[in-house]
N, C-alpha and C positions, 0 to 999 in steps of 0.2 A: 504494501499501499502505499502512495504518496501521499503522507500526511502534511505538504503542503498545499494541499487542495484543501483540508479543513481546517487548518491550523487559521484560526484571525490574523488578521494585519497588523494588529500590535502587538504579535512576537516577534516581529524582527527588531522591537523597539527595547525588547529585553535583553539586557547582557549579562556576563557573568562576572559576580565580583571577585575585582585582584584583591583584595582583603582575603576574602577566603580560600581563594586556593593558596595565596602565600602562608594564611596559618598553618599551613600544612608543614614550613617548613620547622616550626616547633617541635617538630620531635625529632628535626636531624641536629645530632648532637655538636656538631661542629659549626653548627649557626650560630651567631647572634644575633639575632633579630629583634627588629623597633618597628617591627612591621605590627602587628595586633595593636588595634588599637580597646586593647581588652584587658581588666581586674588582675592583681596579684590572684594567682587561687591559691598559695601560701596566707592570705587574706582573707579568704573565707570562712564567717562563721559557722563552719561545721558541724565544732560539737553544738551549738544552740541548735542549728537548724534541725541536727539530728535527736532533741530533745524534743523538739516543737514536732515532727512526725511523729513519733511514739505518740508524744499525747493524743495527736488527729487523729490517730487509727489504735484507739485505744477504746474502748468501752461501746457507750452507746452513740459519741460523737465521731465512731466511724462509719458511720455509716451514710452522714452527714458528706464526709470529706471527700467519700470514694462515688457520690449520686453525683447527679443533674443539679443541675444550681441554676439563680437565676441570671439574666445573660447581664445586667447591669453591673455584676461582679460581689463576691462576697462583702455586706453589710459595713463587719463589725474594721475590714480592713478599707472599707473607702470610707467609714466612720476618723480612723485613724487619719489617710491622707488630709481629708478637710481639717480635721487638729492642727496638722506641717502647714496649709497653706493661708493657715489664718495666720501664723507664727512671720513668713513672707508677705505679709500685706495682701492675702487673698480671698478675703473671709467667705468662704462656702458651704454649704452641706453635703449631705454625702447621694442627694440628690444630686448633684452636678459634676460627677464623677463617675465615669465610667473605667474598669479594671478592661483593661486589652493585653493579647501575649507578642510584652514589650512593646516598644515605643515604636518599632518597626511595623504590628502592625499595624498603629496610630497612624501611621502615615499612608501606607495603603489603603487606609479608611478616607481618609481624609482627600488623598488625591482623588477617591472614585466617588467621594461626598458630592466636589467640586468642579472635579474638569470634564470639562466635555472636549473632543478633537479637536485642536488651532484653539482651545481657549491659552492664555498667556498664567506660567508662574513665575512669579519674580523671587528670585534665589539668587544667592551670594555669590564672589566669585574670586577663590573655589565655596562649594558647596558641603556637604558628607553627603558622599557616593551613594551612600542609601536612599537617603530621601528621593533623589536623580533614581534610583531604579524602582524604587518605589511609583513617583507620579508619571517614570513612562510608561507605563501601562495604558495612561489615561492619554495617551498621545498629545501629550500639551506642546506647546515653542516656549523658549525660556527666552528669558530675559534677563537684567542682570539689576540688583535689587542695589543701592545704593543706598543705608543705612544712615545717614549722615545727612539725607535730602537735598543733595547737593543737583539731583536731575529734576525737571519736572514735571506733574503729573501727568500732566496735559500731553508732552515727548511718549510717556509711557501706553497713556493707551489711545493716542495716533497710530504706534508701531504694533500693537495688540490687534487694532482695528484691522490694516492692514495684513497679517498676518491670521486673518480669517474669523477672531474673536474677543473677548473680552478677557481682561486682567482678572484674573479668581483669588489670587492670593500670595502675599506674600511670604516666605519662608526663610529661620533663621534659627540658629543658636546663637544667641547674646553673652550666653556665659564662658567662656575658654573652647568656643565654638571647633568643634572637630571640623577641617584639618586642623586650623590654623595654629590653635589657641588662643587666639583672641577674643578681647570682651569689648562688645558694645557700650561706648558712655550711657550719661542717661541722656545728656543730649540729643546724639542719636537717639535711643530710644522713642523720646519725644517727636523724635522732626520721623520716626518713621509711622507711630500714632496719627503723625499730620498728615502725612501720605495717601498713609490708608481710609483714614477719613475722605479725604480730595477724591477719592476713587471709587471708593464705595467698595473695599473688598478685604479679607480676613487678612489676620496676622498668626500665623504658626507659630509659634515658639516652640522651639524645642530646650528645653531643661537638661540635656538628658546629666550634664557634668556638675549643676546648680549647687550640689554640695560642697562640691571637692574644688573650695578656694584656699588659697594658701596666704595670700599678701592682700594688701588692698584689703578698702571699706564696701560691702556686699553694695553691691547696687538692685534697686528695688526690679521686680519680676517685668517685665511690659502690662501683665495683663493685672499687672498690681498700679500701675501709673493708667492706664486706664482704667478701671475701678476709681482711683485718687478722681479724678474730671467726672467720671458720667453716677457712682456711686450704687450702681445696681448690674451686678453681675449679667443677669438678663440686658440688659443695652450693651454689652461690650463683644465688641469682632474681635479680639483674642483670643485664640486657642492655647491653652497650654499645657503642653505633652512631657511626663515627668516617667520615670523609671529608676524599676530597683538595681537594674542589669551592675549600674558601673559600682557601687556600693554595697549591696547586697550579693544578691547573684545572678549571672548572666544567665544560666542554664535553668531558671525555674518560669524565664521570662513571662513575668511581672511590671506592666507600663500601668500608664494610664492616662486619661485625659480631665482637664476640669474646661466647661464650658458654657453657654445660657444653654439654659433646656433646649430652644429646639434643634441644638445641635446633638448633643444629647443624645435625643431621641430620635435623629435619625441614624446616629451612630450605634443604637442600640437594636436597629431594624437590620444593617449591617452585618451585626454581629450576632444575631440567630440566624441566619440565613448563610454566614460562613463557617464559625466552629460551636453554635450555639450561647458558648458560654469559654470563658480561660479556666484550665486546670482548675476545680475546687479543692485538692489536697495542696496546689501550690498556694493558692491563695491565701489560706487556713495558715501553711506556715508560714507564709510570711508575714503575716498581720501579728503570729506569736514572737516572731523572732525583732519586726521591726518595733513592737513594745519592750521588748527585752534590756533591746541591746541598743538602736539605733546612732543616738547620740554619740553613744559613749567608741561605736567603729567608726563611724566616722571621722571621731575625731582621731581615732586611730591612724585612719587610712588620709587622712590632711598632713598628719605629721610625716608619716611613711614616705607618701607621696612626692611630700616638698622636697626630702632631701633629693628623690632621684633626680625630679626636677631641676635645682639647684645642681645637682653634679653634671649634668648634661651640660647646662649652659656653663659651667665652667670648663669644663671637655673643650664647648664646641669653638670660647673665644680663645681657648691652649692651640687648638688646632686644625680649624680651619684656615682656609688662606684669604687672602682678597681678594672680595669680591661675590665673599659668599656672605648673604644676611639671613637671618634666623630672628624668630619671634623671642618673646621674655614672658610666657603665658605666668600670669596669676594665680590659676588653679588647671584643673582639668588633666589630661593624659598626654599632651602633644606639644612638638617644637617643629614648625616651619621653618623648609630652607627653602633661600632661591637663591640657584646653581646663574651663573657669568650665563649671559645670552651667549648663544650655543651650545651649550650642553644640554644633553636628555636623562632626564631622571631614570628612565626604562634602562635606555641604556647602559646609563652609570648600574644598574640594578641590578642586568645582564654580566657589566665584568665583575662587581663586587661578590655573585657569586660563585663563579670560578676562581677566585683569586684572593679577596680578602676575607669572603665568608661574615659578610653583611648583609642583614634582611635590612628593609625598608618599603615605603608604598609611595610609588613614580606619582608626582602629583597631578600629571593628566587627566586621569580620572576623575578628578574632584571638581573638574570646569567642563558645565554643560554642554561646550564648543570643542571639548577638548586638547584645549590653549593651556598654552604657561608649561611646557613640555619642562622647562629648566626647573623642574620645582622637587622637592620632596618631604615628602610626612616623617617624622618621626617619632615613636613611641616610647615613652621613660617608663611606663606605671611597673611592666614586669621583668624590669633590669635594677639587679642590684648595683651598686657602683664601683667595682670590679671592674666587671662587664661592661657599665657605659663610659671610663677609662680606657677603656681595650676599641672599645668599639669607633668610639668614637678619633680615635689613634688612627684606626684603620682608616674609616671614613675620609676622615680628613686627607691623607696618606692615598688612596685612590684620585680623590678628588683633584690633589695639586696634579698625581699624573696626566689625569684627563686634559687640565688645564693646559697642563706643557706641551701633549700631541696635539691639541689641538692649536696651538699658538703655532707647534711647528707646522703643522697643514697649512693654515692658514699665510703662513710665510711661506712657504715651496710654491702652494698656486698663486700666489703675487707673484715669485720670480716667475714661474713657466707663463703667466701672462703681459709681463713683461719683454722676454724672449720672443 
């Protein structure tokens, strides 16, 4: 059978995740990997989860843990999340919360909810490649989101109409973004809300890393700033997507969405059609662990990851050649490198795996148009300080060698042209 005859056209827009493929390298003992944006498994609260699972599967409670449940999610967990939201300036109730199978499912649902073929999604340049992958299936066009508000909304709307649709939402991670590690300041968040009002679009706030701040003062979430303006969550256009993956466990796939009730109600219908509900046992266990240790556990993660971030920045300062620029994140898991013009991150990775045995993520996959090949992402979350030191030394050596080669080739080509 020729499956291409029955597959929907949208499948042509779906691509393999470069990160998922690179994660396979973690099993190779000779590779120093800075590729996966994943938490360190040595820091998982394993014993607390073991106790939580045991309690959930003991006595009469076992029936509920193994049974179908409501699509909105386990009520005690939604109540705990609502309490946490209140602490960061987003007062809400459990009815404003939907539990999803990780924040990735939330992104898929939101793309499905809002995008018709040809509609425009405003995304940062670069943007989280998982978001681009989730949105791609719904056949949007992408336009560059300038969160500082330097681009007139009328120009964005006109470009969207010329592309055959309209602008539907702006997507970004405002805190310690994947892949750059950068944080949008308060004025930028306010400017984004102004742009969203002008265009009458939604804002998707991906807050996967918000709890992992190491330096500086916390900035209110975009949804909190909009709530301060409007005073009522039901009047807000911002959709907040949160996750336990980076702070408790990615394997249990527990995320959430906080939004106005009409949005939550539509997402519940999608949940019912897709997987009915997220796994009940996982939600019960996550609720138990969050209530027992969340604040103390996150404090430990901040201390540990901050030291690794500092080690990477220090090593980059010592080993990177002139012309290599890198971000200095206040939190999260990533440092973003911009290489000299003419270098390519994918080519560099191929060389690195052969010679220096260092893995990272080439930057091109984070750009909706496949541009900016002279970039790469480094993750420090799973690397000890000695590994970071050795890995940055090797990477710096490789980049200097590649620069020298590129320069010699350029000179040779120039000589040939003169001759």
